[in-house]
C-alpha positions as CSV (number, residue, x, y, z in Angstrom):
1,M,-131.4,-109.3,59.8
2,N,-132.6,-112.8,60.4
3,Q,-136.2,-113.7,60.6
4,N,-136.2,-114.1,64.5
5,A,-134.9,-110.6,65.0
6,T,-137.5,-109.2,62.6
7,A,-140.3,-111.0,64.4
8,L,-139.0,-109.8,67.8
9,I,-139.0,-106.1,66.6
10,A,-142.4,-106.5,65.1
11,E,-143.6,-107.9,68.4
12,Y,-142.2,-105.2,70.7
13,W,-142.4,-102.0,68.6
14,A,-145.6,-100.9,70.2
15,V,-144.1,-101.2,73.7
16,G,-141.1,-99.1,72.7
17,L,-143.3,-96.5,71.1
18,F,-145.4,-96.3,74.2
19,V,-142.4,-95.9,76.5
20,A,-141.0,-93.2,74.2
21,A,-144.3,-91.4,74.2
22,V,-144.6,-91.5,78.0
23,V,-141.0,-90.2,78.5
24,T,-141.7,-87.4,75.9
25,L,-145.0,-86.4,77.6
26,C,-143.3,-86.3,81.1
27,V,-140.4,-84.2,79.8
28,F,-142.9,-81.8,78.1
29,M,-145.1,-81.5,81.2
30,I,-142.2,-80.8,83.5
31,G,-140.7,-78.3,81.1
32,A,-144.0,-76.5,80.6
33,A,-144.6,-76.3,84.3
34,S,-141.2,-74.8,84.9
35,L,-141.7,-72.2,82.2
36,L,-145.3,-71.3,82.9
37,G,-145.4,-71.8,86.6
38,G,-145.8,-68.9,89.0
39,R,-142.8,-67.5,90.8
40,S,-144.3,-65.5,93.5
41,R,-142.4,-65.2,96.8
42,G,-143.5,-64.1,100.1
43,R,-143.8,-64.9,103.8
44,S,-146.9,-67.0,103.5
45,K,-145.7,-68.9,100.4
46,S,-142.8,-70.4,102.3
47,L,-145.0,-71.8,105.1
48,P,-146.2,-75.4,105.0
49,F,-149.9,-75.6,104.4
50,E,-152.1,-78.4,105.7
51,S,-155.9,-78.3,105.3
52,G,-156.0,-74.5,105.8
53,I,-154.3,-74.6,109.2
54,I,-150.9,-73.0,109.7
55,G,-148.7,-75.5,111.5
56,A,-147.7,-74.9,115.1
57,G,-144.8,-76.5,116.9
58,S,-142.0,-78.7,115.6
59,A,-142.3,-81.1,112.7
60,R,-140.0,-83.4,114.6
61,Q,-142.7,-84.8,116.9
62,R,-142.5,-88.3,118.2
63,F,-145.3,-90.6,117.3
64,S,-146.4,-93.7,119.1
65,V,-145.2,-97.0,117.7
66,K,-148.9,-98.0,117.6
67,F,-149.3,-95.9,114.4
68,Y,-146.6,-97.8,112.6
69,L,-147.8,-101.1,113.9
70,V,-151.4,-100.5,112.7
71,A,-150.0,-99.4,109.3
72,M,-148.1,-102.6,109.0
73,L,-151.1,-104.7,110.0
74,F,-153.2,-102.8,107.4
75,V,-150.7,-103.6,104.7
76,I,-150.7,-107.2,105.6
77,F,-154.5,-107.6,105.7
78,D,-154.8,-105.4,102.5
79,I,-152.5,-107.8,100.7
80,E,-154.8,-110.6,102.0
81,A,-157.7,-109.0,100.2
82,V,-155.7,-108.8,96.9
83,F,-154.9,-112.5,97.1
84,L,-158.5,-113.4,98.0
85,F,-159.8,-111.3,95.1
86,A,-157.5,-113.1,92.7
87,W,-158.8,-116.4,94.1
88,S,-162.4,-115.3,93.7
89,V,-161.9,-114.5,90.1
90,A,-160.4,-117.9,89.4
91,V,-162.6,-120.0,91.8
92,R,-164.1,-122.2,89.1
93,E,-160.7,-123.1,87.5
94,V,-158.9,-123.9,90.8
95,G,-161.7,-126.2,92.1
96,W,-161.7,-127.8,95.6
97,S,-157.9,-127.7,96.0
98,G,-158.0,-123.9,95.5
99,F,-160.9,-123.6,97.9
100,W,-159.0,-125.5,100.6
101,G,-155.8,-123.5,99.9
102,A,-157.8,-120.2,100.3
103,A,-159.4,-121.6,103.5
104,I,-156.0,-122.4,105.0
105,F,-154.8,-119.0,104.0
106,I,-157.7,-117.3,105.7
107,F,-157.3,-119.5,108.8
108,I,-153.6,-118.5,109.1
109,L,-154.5,-114.9,108.8
110,L,-157.2,-115.2,111.3
111,A,-154.8,-116.9,113.7
112,G,-152.5,-113.9,113.2
113,L,-155.3,-111.5,113.9
114,V,-156.2,-113.4,117.1
115,Y,-152.6,-113.3,118.1
116,D,-152.3,-109.6,117.5
117,S,-155.4,-109.0,119.5
118,R,-154.2,-111.2,122.4
119,V,-150.8,-109.5,122.7
120,G,-152.5,-106.0,122.6
121,A,-151.3,-104.9,119.2
122,L,-154.8,-103.6,118.5
123,D,-155.4,-101.8,121.8
124,W,-155.2,-98.1,121.6
125,A,-156.2,-97.0,125.0
126,P,-154.0,-97.7,128.1
127,K,-155.2,-100.6,130.2
128,R,-157.5,-99.5,133.0
129,R,-156.2,-99.8,136.5
130,V,-158.3,-101.7,139.0
131,R,-159.0,-99.6,142.0
132,V,-158.6,-101.4,145.2
133,D,-160.9,-100.1,147.9
134,D,-159.0,-99.9,151.2
135,S,-162.1,-99.5,153.3
136,I,-162.9,-103.2,153.4
């Protein structure tokens, strides 16, 4: 073995040992759970359970697209928080250029939020109808 290969093995042996330990632990836990787990069967065991309430109706209900839209918007703005947290940790190192980059980033996201609000992506209730009084 040459010196580079020895150095590479010496550098990565801990990672390999960690991966082997994790795989061994996972296999042990799955095996122990299958051997020691309960096997009781019954009518109530096969029912889905949610917060102590037995489900009623079909599980194939249609949900409004608003749920998915709000979930996507949450993910987008949650990722914004991750980027801004990383920026706040390194604010001294990035200086003014980093500040202006973060300011532009925030401005673009605020513009997106204003756009979402204007097109009604954040409106949950149906729009109110204006009643026209015919007695005038």
